[in-house]
Structure formats: structure tokens, C-alpha cells
C-alpha positions in Angstrom: -9.3 -4.8 3.9 -7.0 -7.7 3.3 -4.5 -8.1 0.4 -6.8 -10.5 -1.4 -9.6 -7.9 -1.6 -7.1 -5.2 -2.6 -5.8 -7.4 -5.4 -9.3 -8.3 -6.5 -9.8 -4.5 -7.0 -6.7 -4.3 -9.2 -4.2 -2.8 -6.7 -1.0 -4.6 -5.9 0.9 -2.0 -3.9 0.4 -0.1 -0.6 1.0 3.6 -0.2 3.2 4.3 2.8 3.1 7.9 4.2 5.5 9.1 6.9 3.8 11.1 9.6 7.0 12.9 10.5 8.6 14.1 7.3 5.8 13.6 4.7 7.9 11.2 2.6 5.7 8.8 0.5 6.5 5.5 -1.2 4.5 2.8 -3.0 5.5 -0.8 -2.0 4.5 -3.8 -4.0 3.0 -6.5 -1.8 2.4 -9.3 -4.3 4.8 -11.6 -2.4 2.8 -11.5 0.8 -0.1 -13.8 1.8 -3.5 -12.8 0.6 -5.1 -13.0 4.1 -2.9 -10.3 5.6 -4.7 -7.1 6.4 -3.4 -3.9 4.7 -3.0 -2.2 8.1 -0.8 -5.1 9.3 2.1 -3.4 7.4 2.1 -0.3 9.6 4.3 -1.9 12.3 6.7 -3.3 9.7 7.5 -0.2 7.7 10.3 2.4 8.3 10.5 5.7 6.4 13.3 5.8 3.9 13.6 9.5 4.3 13.9 10.0 8.1 13.9 6.5 9.6 10.6 7.1 11.5 8.3 4.2 12.2 5.3 6.6 12.4 3.7 5.7 9.1 0.2 5.5 7.6 -0.6 2.7 5.2 -3.4 2.4 2.7 -4.0 0.7 -0.7 -2.2 2.6 -3.5 -5.4 3.3 -5.4 -3.5 5.7 -7.7 -1.6 2.7 -9.2 -4.7 1.0 -10.4 -5.0 1.2 -14.2 -8.1 3.0 -15.4 -10.8 0.6 -16.7 -12.0 1.6 -20.1 -15.0 -0.4 -21.3 -14.9 -1.8 -24.8 -16.9 0.1 -27.4 
């Protein structure tokens, strides 16, 4: 999935999970080019809790606002 597809689905942040200390953070990626793959951020992120570079990245689906259809 690239950032354009993620944004088209209403998500503007990635969830970053540390594999060493279980720290988690959501990072807004609106300023990055749409053609970048979500997974391309794995080598760029460092855990703010322990400093590890062993992280897992995925779209932050939980930040998407719920769609409520009109009556």
C-alpha cells in the first residue's frame, strides 16, 4: 500500500510499533509524497522509548473517523 491509497481510505497517519519494548506511536505522514510505500518508513523510524530501530509499520486504521451514512 502506498500513501496515496492510504489517504484515499481516510487514514493520514502510520502506526509505529517497537518490537523491542512494545512502545507505540502514530505519526502523521501528510507531508510525504503519495507514491511512497507505507513499509518504506520501517528503515527510517526509531523508537522514542528505547531507541531501537526494530519497528513494525502499518496504516493507523484506528485514526480513521467512522463513516456514518446520512439518514
